MARGU-367697 format. One record per atom (N, C-alpha, C): atom name; x, y, z. Coordinates in nm, 2 decimals. Atoms other than C-alpha are relative to their C-alpha. Layout:
REM residues N
{palum->CA | east->X | north->Y | up->Z} .
...
END
This chain:
REM residues 127
{palum->N | east->-0.07 | north->-0.06 | up->0.01} .
{palum->CA | east->9.29 | north->11.65 | up->11.82} .
{palum->C | east->-0.16 | north->0.12 | up->-0.01} .
{palum->N | east->0.09 | north->-0.09 | up->-0.03} .
{palum->CA | east->9.04 | north->11.97 | up->11.91} .
{palum->C | east->-0.03 | north->0.10 | up->-0.13} .
{palum->N | east->-0.10 | north->-0.10 | up->0.15} .
{palum->CA | east->9.24 | north->12.24 | up->11.64} .
{palum->C | east->0.02 | north->-0.07 | up->-0.09} .
{palum->N | east->-0.04 | north->0.16 | up->0.12} .
{palum->CA | east->9.24 | north->12.04 | up->11.32} .
{palum->C | east->0.11 | north->0.10 | up->-0.06} .
{palum->N | east->-0.11 | north->-0.05 | up->0.01} .
{palum->CA | east->9.54 | north->12.32 | up->11.28} .
{palum->C | east->0.12 | north->-0.09 | up->0.04} .
{palum->N | east->-0.12 | north->0.08 | up->-0.09} .
{palum->CA | east->9.72 | north->12.08 | up->11.51} .
{palum->C | east->-0.01 | north->-0.10 | up->-0.03} .
{palum->N | east->0.00 | north->0.13 | up->0.03} .
{palum->CA | east->9.65 | north->11.78 | up->11.35} .
{palum->C | east->0.10 | north->-0.06 | up->-0.11} .
{palum->N | east->-0.15 | north->0.01 | up->0.15} .
{palum->CA | east->9.93 | north->11.60 | up->11.14} .
{palum->C | east->-0.12 | north->-0.10 | up->-0.10} .
{palum->N | east->0.14 | north->0.01 | up->0.14} .
{palum->CA | east->9.75 | north->11.58 | up->10.80} .
{palum->C | east->0.10 | north->-0.08 | up->-0.10} .
{palum->N | east->-0.06 | north->0.13 | up->0.06} .
{palum->CA | east->9.99 | north->11.32 | up->10.61} .
{palum->C | east->0.16 | north->-0.02 | up->0.05} .
{palum->N | east->-0.11 | north->0.02 | up->-0.03} .
{palum->CA | east->10.31 | north->11.18 | up->10.64} .
{palum->C | east->0.11 | north->0.05 | up->-0.16} .
{palum->N | east->-0.09 | north->-0.09 | up->0.07} .
{palum->CA | east->10.57 | north->11.38 | up->10.47} .
{palum->C | east->0.10 | north->-0.05 | up->-0.08} .
{palum->N | east->-0.14 | north->0.07 | up->0.06} .
{palum->CA | east->10.89 | north->11.21 | up->10.42} .
{palum->C | east->0.03 | north->-0.12 | up->0.01} .
{palum->N | east->-0.07 | north->0.15 | up->0.04} .
{palum->CA | east->11.07 | north->10.84 | up->10.39} .
{palum->C | east->0.10 | north->0.07 | up->0.02} .
{palum->N | east->-0.17 | north->-0.01 | up->-0.01} .
{palum->CA | east->11.47 | north->10.86 | up->10.53} .
{palum->C | east->0.01 | north->-0.14 | up->-0.01} .
{palum->N | east->-0.11 | north->0.13 | up->-0.02} .
{palum->CA | east->11.69 | north->10.59 | up->10.43} .
{palum->C | east->0.11 | north->0.08 | up->0.00} .
{palum->N | east->-0.11 | north->-0.04 | up->-0.03} .
{palum->CA | east->12.00 | north->10.69 | up->10.60} .
{palum->C | east->0.11 | north->-0.13 | up->-0.05} .
{palum->N | east->-0.09 | north->0.13 | up->0.09} .
{palum->CA | east->12.28 | north->10.49 | up->10.41} .
{palum->C | east->0.11 | north->0.04 | up->-0.01} .
{palum->N | east->-0.13 | north->0.00 | up->-0.09} .
{palum->CA | east->12.63 | north->10.41 | up->10.47} .
{palum->C | east->0.02 | north->0.11 | up->-0.19} .
{palum->N | east->-0.02 | north->-0.08 | up->0.13} .
{palum->CA | east->12.67 | north->10.52 | up->10.06} .
{palum->C | east->-0.08 | north->0.00 | up->-0.11} .
{palum->N | east->0.12 | north->-0.06 | up->0.12} .
{palum->CA | east->12.48 | north->10.72 | up->9.89} .
{palum->C | east->-0.05 | north->0.00 | up->-0.15} .
{palum->N | east->0.01 | north->0.02 | up->0.13} .
{palum->CA | east->12.56 | north->10.69 | up->9.56} .
{palum->C | east->-0.07 | north->-0.10 | up->-0.06} .
{palum->N | east->0.00 | north->0.15 | up->0.03} .
{palum->CA | east->12.52 | north->10.31 | up->9.52} .
{palum->C | east->-0.16 | north->-0.04 | up->0.10} .
{palum->N | east->0.17 | north->-0.01 | up->-0.02} .
{palum->CA | east->12.15 | north->10.36 | up->9.72} .
{palum->C | east->-0.04 | north->0.08 | up->-0.08} .
{palum->N | east->0.06 | north->-0.11 | up->0.09} .
{palum->CA | east->12.05 | north->10.64 | up->9.50} .
{palum->C | east->-0.02 | north->-0.09 | up->-0.13} .
{palum->N | east->0.00 | north->0.08 | up->0.13} .
{palum->CA | east->12.15 | north->10.45 | up->9.18} .
{palum->C | east->-0.07 | north->-0.13 | up->0.02} .
{palum->N | east->0.11 | north->0.08 | up->0.01} .
{palum->CA | east->11.95 | north->10.16 | up->9.32} .
{palum->C | east->-0.18 | north->0.03 | up->-0.01} .
{palum->N | east->0.12 | north->0.00 | up->0.03} .
{palum->CA | east->11.64 | north->10.30 | up->9.36} .
{palum->C | east->-0.04 | north->0.11 | up->-0.10} .
{palum->N | east->0.02 | north->-0.07 | up->0.15} .
{palum->CA | east->11.66 | north->10.55 | up->9.04} .
{palum->C | east->0.02 | north->-0.10 | up->-0.11} .
{palum->N | east->-0.01 | north->0.09 | up->0.13} .
{palum->CA | east->11.80 | north->10.29 | up->8.81} .
{palum->C | east->-0.06 | north->-0.16 | up->0.01} .
{palum->N | east->0.15 | north->0.12 | up->-0.04} .
{palum->CA | east->11.58 | north->9.98 | up->8.98} .
{palum->C | east->-0.11 | north->0.00 | up->0.02} .
{palum->N | east->0.16 | north->-0.05 | up->-0.05} .
{palum->CA | east->11.30 | north->10.12 | up->9.12} .
{palum->C | east->-0.03 | north->0.07 | up->-0.07} .
{palum->N | east->0.03 | north->-0.11 | up->0.07} .
{palum->CA | east->11.30 | north->10.36 | up->8.85} .
{palum->C | east->-0.10 | north->0.14 | up->0.07} .
{palum->N | east->-0.01 | north->-0.10 | up->-0.06} .
{palum->CA | east->11.24 | north->10.63 | up->9.11} .
{palum->C | east->0.02 | north->0.18 | up->-0.07} .
{palum->N | east->0.00 | north->-0.09 | up->0.05} .
{palum->CA | east->11.22 | north->10.99 | up->8.96} .
{palum->C | east->0.07 | north->0.11 | up->0.11} .
{palum->N | east->-0.13 | north->-0.04 | up->-0.11} .
{palum->CA | east->11.53 | north->11.18 | up->9.13} .
{palum->C | east->-0.09 | north->0.23 | up->0.00} .
{palum->N | east->0.05 | north->-0.15 | up->0.01} .
{palum->CA | east->11.34 | north->11.58 | up->9.25} .
{palum->C | east->0.08 | north->0.08 | up->0.01} .
{palum->N | east->-0.16 | north->-0.10 | up->-0.07} .
{palum->CA | east->11.68 | north->11.75 | up->9.41} .
{palum->C | east->0.07 | north->-0.13 | up->0.08} .
{palum->N | east->-0.13 | north->0.06 | up->-0.02} .
{palum->CA | east->12.04 | north->11.61 | up->9.49} .
{palum->C | east->0.04 | north->0.17 | up->0.12} .
{palum->N | east->-0.09 | north->-0.13 | up->-0.05} .
{palum->CA | east->12.22 | north->11.86 | up->9.74} .
{palum->C | east->0.15 | north->-0.04 | up->-0.02} .
{palum->N | east->-0.14 | north->0.07 | up->0.00} .
{palum->CA | east->12.59 | north->11.84 | up->9.74} .
{palum->C | east->0.06 | north->0.01 | up->0.09} .
{palum->N | east->-0.06 | north->0.10 | up->-0.07} .
{palum->CA | east->12.67 | north->11.62 | up->10.01} .
{palum->C | east->-0.08 | north->-0.12 | up->-0.05} .
{palum->N | east->0.04 | north->0.20 | up->0.06} .
{palum->CA | east->12.43 | north->11.35 | up->9.80} .
{palum->C | east->-0.11 | north->-0.02 | up->0.04} .
{palum->N | east->0.17 | north->0.02 | up->-0.01} .
{palum->CA | east->12.14 | north->11.37 | up->9.99} .
{palum->C | east->-0.08 | north->0.04 | up->-0.13} .
{palum->N | east->0.08 | north->-0.02 | up->0.12} .
{palum->CA | east->11.86 | north->11.31 | up->9.73} .
{palum->C | east->-0.17 | north->-0.01 | up->0.03} .
{palum->N | east->0.12 | north->0.02 | up->0.00} .
{palum->CA | east->11.49 | north->11.36 | up->9.69} .
{palum->C | east->-0.05 | north->-0.09 | up->-0.07} .
{palum->N | east->-0.04 | north->0.06 | up->0.07} .
{palum->CA | east->11.35 | north->11.11 | up->9.54} .
{palum->C | east->-0.19 | north->-0.06 | up->-0.05} .
{palum->N | east->0.11 | north->0.03 | up->-0.03} .
{palum->CA | east->10.99 | north->11.03 | up->9.41} .
{palum->C | east->-0.10 | north->-0.08 | up->-0.09} .
{palum->N | east->0.04 | north->0.11 | up->0.10} .
{palum->CA | east->10.77 | north->10.74 | up->9.26} .
{palum->C | east->-0.12 | north->0.08 | up->-0.10} .
{palum->N | east->0.09 | north->-0.03 | up->0.14} .
{palum->CA | east->10.65 | north->10.88 | up->8.94} .
{palum->C | east->-0.09 | north->0.18 | up->0.02} .
{palum->N | east->0.05 | north->-0.14 | up->0.03} .
{palum->CA | east->10.42 | north->11.20 | up->8.93} .
{palum->C | east->-0.13 | north->-0.03 | up->0.09} .
{palum->N | east->0.10 | north->-0.01 | up->-0.09} .
{palum->CA | east->10.17 | north->11.06 | up->9.18} .
{palum->C | east->0.00 | north->0.06 | up->0.16} .
{palum->N | east->0.00 | north->-0.04 | up->-0.15} .
{palum->CA | east->10.08 | north->11.13 | up->9.57} .
{palum->C | east->0.07 | north->-0.08 | up->0.05} .
{palum->N | east->-0.11 | north->0.15 | up->-0.08} .
{palum->CA | east->10.30 | north->11.00 | up->9.84} .
{palum->C | east->0.09 | north->0.11 | up->0.03} .
{palum->N | east->-0.05 | north->-0.06 | up->0.00} .
{palum->CA | east->10.55 | north->11.12 | up->10.01} .
{palum->C | east->0.15 | north->0.00 | up->-0.07} .
{palum->N | east->-0.10 | north->-0.02 | up->0.01} .
{palum->CA | east->10.89 | north->11.22 | up->9.95} .
{palum->C | east->0.13 | north->-0.11 | up->0.05} .
{palum->N | east->-0.12 | north->0.08 | up->-0.07} .
{palum->CA | east->11.22 | north->10.97 | up->9.97} .
{palum->C | east->0.14 | north->0.02 | up->0.04} .
{palum->N | east->-0.14 | north->-0.09 | up->-0.01} .
{palum->CA | east->11.52 | north->11.09 | up->10.11} .
{palum->C | east->0.11 | north->-0.10 | up->0.04} .
{palum->N | east->-0.11 | north->0.07 | up->-0.01} .
{palum->CA | east->11.83 | north->10.92 | up->10.09} .
{palum->C | east->0.13 | north->0.07 | up->0.07} .
{palum->N | east->-0.08 | north->-0.08 | up->-0.09} .
{palum->CA | east->12.07 | north->11.06 | up->10.33} .
{palum->C | east->0.12 | north->-0.09 | up->0.07} .
{palum->N | east->-0.13 | north->0.02 | up->-0.09} .
{palum->CA | east->12.45 | north->11.00 | up->10.52} .
{palum->C | east->-0.06 | north->-0.07 | up->0.15} .
{palum->N | east->0.00 | north->-0.02 | up->-0.13} .
{palum->CA | east->12.42 | north->10.84 | up->10.82} .
{palum->C | east->0.07 | north->0.07 | up->0.07} .
{palum->N | east->-0.05 | north->-0.11 | up->-0.01} .
{palum->CA | east->12.50 | north->11.07 | up->11.03} .
{palum->C | east->-0.05 | north->-0.05 | up->0.23} .
{palum->N | east->0.04 | north->0.00 | up->-0.15} .
{palum->CA | east->12.49 | north->11.13 | up->11.48} .
{palum->C | east->-0.11 | north->0.09 | up->0.00} .
{palum->N | east->0.11 | north->-0.11 | up->-0.09} .
{palum->CA | east->12.16 | north->11.33 | up->11.54} .
{palum->C | east->-0.10 | north->-0.06 | up->0.01} .
{palum->N | east->0.16 | north->0.02 | up->0.03} .
{palum->CA | east->11.79 | north->11.28 | up->11.56} .
{palum->C | east->-0.01 | north->-0.04 | up->-0.08} .
{palum->N | east->0.06 | north->0.03 | up->0.18} .
{palum->CA | east->11.73 | north->11.29 | up->11.19} .
{palum->C | east->0.04 | north->-0.13 | up->0.04} .
{palum->N | east->0.02 | north->0.12 | up->0.03} .
{palum->CA | east->11.90 | north->10.98 | up->11.15} .
{palum->C | east->-0.04 | north->-0.10 | up->0.09} .
{palum->N | east->0.04 | north->0.11 | up->-0.02} .
{palum->CA | east->11.70 | north->10.76 | up->11.36} .
{palum->C | east->-0.11 | north->0.01 | up->-0.01} .
{palum->N | east->0.11 | north->-0.01 | up->0.04} .
{palum->CA | east->11.40 | north->10.91 | up->11.21} .
{palum->C | east->-0.03 | north->-0.07 | up->-0.11} .
{palum->N | east->0.09 | north->0.05 | up->0.14} .
{palum->CA | east->11.20 | north->10.69 | up->10.93} .
{palum->C | east->-0.05 | north->0.03 | up->-0.07} .
{palum->N | east->0.13 | north->-0.06 | up->0.07} .
{palum->CA | east->10.95 | north->10.90 | up->10.85} .
{palum->C | east->-0.04 | north->0.14 | up->0.12} .
{palum->N | east->0.06 | north->-0.12 | up->-0.09} .
{palum->CA | east->10.81 | north->11.22 | up->10.96} .
{palum->C | east->-0.15 | north->0.01 | up->-0.01} .
{palum->N | east->0.16 | north->-0.03 | up->0.02} .
{palum->CA | east->10.44 | north->11.37 | up->10.97} .
{palum->C | east->0.00 | north->0.13 | up->0.02} .
{palum->N | east->-0.01 | north->-0.16 | up->0.04} .
{palum->CA | east->10.33 | north->11.70 | up->10.86} .
{palum->C | east->-0.12 | north->0.07 | up->0.06} .
{palum->N | east->0.15 | north->-0.06 | up->-0.04} .
{palum->CA | east->10.11 | north->11.97 | up->11.01} .
{palum->C | east->0.04 | north->0.15 | up->-0.02} .
{palum->N | east->0.03 | north->-0.17 | up->0.03} .
{palum->CA | east->9.99 | north->12.31 | up->10.95} .
{palum->C | east->0.04 | north->0.10 | up->0.17} .
{palum->N | east->0.03 | north->-0.07 | up->-0.15} .
{palum->CA | east->10.02 | north->12.40 | up->11.37} .
{palum->C | east->0.18 | north->-0.11 | up->0.09} .
{palum->N | east->-0.09 | north->0.05 | up->-0.02} .
{palum->CA | east->10.41 | north->12.29 | up->11.45} .
{palum->C | east->-0.01 | north->0.04 | up->0.18} .
{palum->N | east->0.02 | north->-0.07 | up->-0.13} .
{palum->CA | east->10.39 | north->12.47 | up->11.79} .
{palum->C | east->-0.10 | north->-0.02 | up->0.07} .
{palum->N | east->0.09 | north->0.04 | up->-0.06} .
{palum->CA | east->10.05 | north->12.39 | up->11.87} .
{palum->C | east->0.02 | north->-0.20 | up->0.01} .
{palum->N | east->0.00 | north->0.09 | up->0.00} .
{palum->CA | east->10.09 | north->12.05 | up->11.78} .
{palum->C | east->0.14 | north->-0.11 | up->0.13} .
{palum->N | east->-0.14 | north->0.05 | up->-0.12} .
{palum->CA | east->10.46 | north->12.03 | up->12.03} .
{palum->C | east->-0.09 | north->0.03 | up->0.17} .
{palum->N | east->0.09 | north->-0.02 | up->-0.14} .
{palum->CA | east->10.20 | north->12.17 | up->12.30} .
{palum->C | east->-0.07 | north->-0.13 | up->0.04} .
{palum->N | east->0.13 | north->0.09 | up->0.01} .
{palum->CA | east->9.94 | north->11.91 | up->12.26} .
{palum->C | east->0.05 | north->-0.14 | up->0.07} .
{palum->N | east->-0.08 | north->0.17 | up->-0.07} .
{palum->CA | east->10.19 | north->11.60 | up->12.29} .
{palum->C | east->0.07 | north->0.04 | up->0.12} .
{palum->N | east->-0.08 | north->-0.01 | up->-0.12} .
{palum->CA | east->10.41 | north->11.76 | up->12.57} .
{palum->C | east->-0.14 | north->0.01 | up->0.07} .
{palum->N | east->0.15 | north->0.00 | up->-0.10} .
{palum->CA | east->10.04 | north->11.80 | up->12.74} .
{palum->C | east->-0.02 | north->-0.12 | up->0.04} .
{palum->N | east->0.05 | north->0.15 | up->-0.05} .
{palum->CA | east->9.94 | north->11.44 | up->12.72} .
{palum->C | east->0.15 | north->-0.06 | up->0.00} .
{palum->N | east->-0.14 | north->0.05 | up->-0.06} .
{palum->CA | east->10.33 | north->11.35 | up->12.84} .
{palum->C | east->0.07 | north->-0.11 | up->-0.11} .
{palum->N | east->-0.07 | north->0.08 | up->0.13} .
{palum->CA | east->10.47 | north->11.24 | up->12.51} .
{palum->C | east->0.14 | north->0.09 | up->0.00} .
{palum->N | east->-0.14 | north->-0.03 | up->0.02} .
{palum->CA | east->10.88 | north->11.29 | up->12.52} .
{palum->C | east->0.02 | north->0.07 | up->-0.17} .
{palum->N | east->-0.09 | north->-0.03 | up->0.13} .
{palum->CA | east->11.02 | north->11.56 | up->12.28} .
{palum->C | east->0.08 | north->0.11 | up->0.00} .
{palum->N | east->-0.10 | north->-0.07 | up->0.00} .
{palum->CA | east->11.25 | north->11.75 | up->12.15} .
{palum->C | east->-0.06 | north->0.16 | up->0.02} .
{palum->N | east->0.01 | north->-0.15 | up->-0.02} .
{palum->CA | east->11.25 | north->12.19 | up->12.18} .
{palum->C | east->-0.01 | north->0.00 | up->-0.17} .
{palum->N | east->-0.01 | north->-0.05 | up->0.11} .
{palum->CA | east->11.13 | north->12.30 | up->11.85} .
{palum->C | east->0.10 | north->0.07 | up->-0.14} .
{palum->N | east->-0.12 | north->-0.03 | up->0.05} .
{palum->CA | east->11.34 | north->12.41 | up->11.61} .
{palum->C | east->-0.07 | north->0.09 | up->-0.16} .
{palum->N | east->0.05 | north->-0.07 | up->0.09} .
{palum->CA | east->11.29 | north->12.69 | up->11.35} .
{palum->C | east->0.08 | north->0.02 | up->-0.11} .
{palum->N | east->-0.09 | north->-0.05 | up->0.09} .
{palum->CA | east->11.44 | north->12.76 | up->11.03} .
{palum->C | east->0.03 | north->0.11 | up->-0.13} .
{palum->N | east->0.03 | north->-0.10 | up->0.06} .
{palum->CA | east->11.51 | north->13.07 | up->10.82} .
{palum->C | east->-0.12 | north->-0.03 | up->-0.16} .
{palum->N | east->0.08 | north->0.01 | up->0.16} .
{palum->CA | east->11.29 | north->12.92 | up->10.51} .
{palum->C | east->-0.16 | north->0.00 | up->0.07} .
{palum->N | east->0.12 | north->0.04 | up->-0.08} .
{palum->CA | east->11.00 | north->12.94 | up->10.81} .
{palum->C | east->-0.05 | north->-0.11 | up->0.03} .
{palum->N | east->0.08 | north->0.13 | up->-0.07} .
{palum->CA | east->10.97 | north->12.57 | up->10.86} .
{palum->C | east->0.06 | north->-0.03 | up->0.10} .
{palum->N | east->-0.06 | north->0.01 | up->-0.08} .
{palum->CA | east->11.02 | north->12.44 | up->11.16} .
{palum->C | east->-0.05 | north->-0.17 | up->0.06} .
{palum->N | east->0.05 | north->0.14 | up->-0.03} .
{palum->CA | east->10.99 | north->12.07 | up->11.34} .
{palum->C | east->0.08 | north->-0.02 | up->0.14} .
{palum->N | east->-0.06 | north->0.03 | up->-0.11} .
{palum->CA | east->11.06 | north->11.87 | up->11.63} .
{palum->C | east->0.00 | north->-0.16 | up->0.03} .
{palum->N | east->0.05 | north->0.15 | up->0.03} .
{palum->CA | east->11.09 | north->11.50 | up->11.72} .
{palum->C | east->-0.01 | north->-0.03 | up->0.11} .
{palum->N | east->0.05 | north->0.06 | up->-0.11} .
{palum->CA | east->10.94 | north->11.28 | up->11.95} .
{palum->C | east->0.02 | north->-0.14 | up->0.06} .
{palum->N | east->-0.01 | north->0.17 | up->0.01} .
{palum->CA | east->10.95 | north->10.96 | up->12.09} .
{palum->C | east->-0.16 | north->-0.08 | up->0.10} .
{palum->N | east->0.10 | north->0.10 | up->0.02} .
{palum->CA | east->10.67 | north->10.67 | up->12.04} .
{palum->C | east->0.03 | north->-0.11 | up->0.14} .
{palum->N | east->-0.04 | north->0.14 | up->-0.13} .
{palum->CA | east->10.59 | north->10.42 | up->12.37} .
{palum->C | east->0.08 | north->-0.11 | up->-0.07} .
{palum->N | east->-0.12 | north->0.09 | up->-0.02} .
{palum->CA | east->10.83 | north->10.20 | up->12.19} .
{palum->C | east->0.16 | north->0.04 | up->0.01} .
{palum->N | east->-0.10 | north->-0.06 | up->0.01} .
{palum->CA | east->11.08 | north->10.43 | up->12.20} .
{palum->C | east->0.06 | north->0.03 | up->-0.16} .
{palum->N | east->-0.06 | north->-0.03 | up->0.17} .
{palum->CA | east->11.12 | north->10.50 | up->11.80} .
{palum->C | east->-0.02 | north->0.15 | up->0.00} .
{palum->N | east->-0.01 | north->-0.16 | up->0.03} .
{palum->CA | east->11.24 | north->10.87 | up->11.71} .
{palum->C | east->-0.06 | north->0.02 | up->-0.08} .
{palum->N | east->-0.01 | north->-0.05 | up->0.14} .
{palum->CA | east->11.03 | north->11.05 | up->11.48} .
{palum->C | east->-0.05 | north->0.13 | up->0.02} .
{palum->N | east->0.00 | north->-0.16 | up->0.05} .
{palum->CA | east->10.95 | north->11.40 | up->11.34} .
{palum->C | east->-0.10 | north->0.09 | up->-0.02} .
{palum->N | east->0.14 | north->-0.04 | up->0.05} .
{palum->CA | east->10.67 | north->11.64 | up->11.28} .
{palum->C | east->0.05 | north->0.15 | up->-0.04} .
{palum->N | east->-0.06 | north->-0.13 | up->0.04} .
{palum->CA | east->10.76 | north->11.91 | up->11.07} .
{palum->C | east->-0.12 | north->0.07 | up->-0.08} .
{palum->N | east->0.05 | north->-0.07 | up->0.04} .
{palum->CA | east->10.59 | north->12.20 | up->10.92} .
{palum->C | east->0.04 | north->0.09 | up->-0.05} .
{palum->N | east->-0.04 | north->-0.06 | up->0.14} .
{palum->CA | east->10.63 | north->12.48 | up->10.61} .
{palum->C | east->-0.11 | north->0.11 | up->0.07} .
{palum->N | east->0.05 | north->-0.11 | up->0.03} .
{palum->CA | east->10.55 | north->12.86 | up->10.63} .
{palum->C | east->-0.05 | north->0.00 | up->0.17} .
{palum->N | east->0.04 | north->-0.04 | up->-0.14} .
{palum->CA | east->10.52 | north->12.84 | up->11.05} .
{palum->C | east->0.02 | north->0.14 | up->0.06} .
{palum->N | east->0.03 | north->-0.14 | up->-0.06} .
{palum->CA | east->10.51 | north->13.15 | up->11.25} .
{palum->C | east->0.14 | north->-0.06 | up->0.09} .
{palum->N | east->-0.09 | north->0.00 | up->-0.08} .
{palum->CA | east->10.83 | north->13.20 | up->11.43} .
{palum->C | east->0.01 | north->0.00 | up->0.18} .
{palum->N | east->0.03 | north->0.00 | up->-0.15} .
{palum->CA | east->10.67 | north->13.24 | up->11.77} .
{palum->C | east->-0.09 | north->-0.09 | up->-0.01} .
{palum->N | east->0.07 | north->0.10 | up->-0.04} .
{palum->CA | east->10.51 | north->13.02 | up->11.94} .
{palum->C | east->-0.17 | north->0.04 | up->0.09} .
END
């Protein structure tokens, strides 16, 4: 990667898609002592392993969307640049989705067919 902004900087989120969110949340909070960071009205929950570094662990419902196939995501400072670079190298990607909070993401498929995600916050809404 020539441009450092286009680099994947770290794994940001690990997903656990669950049939029973409450049961899974109880397990990870009560048995593994993970700390709840947030919870949505649908029950999706962000957890962390204490106060140290590491990705957020998100428990959400199994759904019919590209996100339900994603086990974890990568983060970058330049979603659009990373998207262009992967496409130029023949990687199968979705279009970049942008959100009101200025975050953006896209999904891509690795050589074994696994769906992964690249996400970035504070993205320019222009390519």
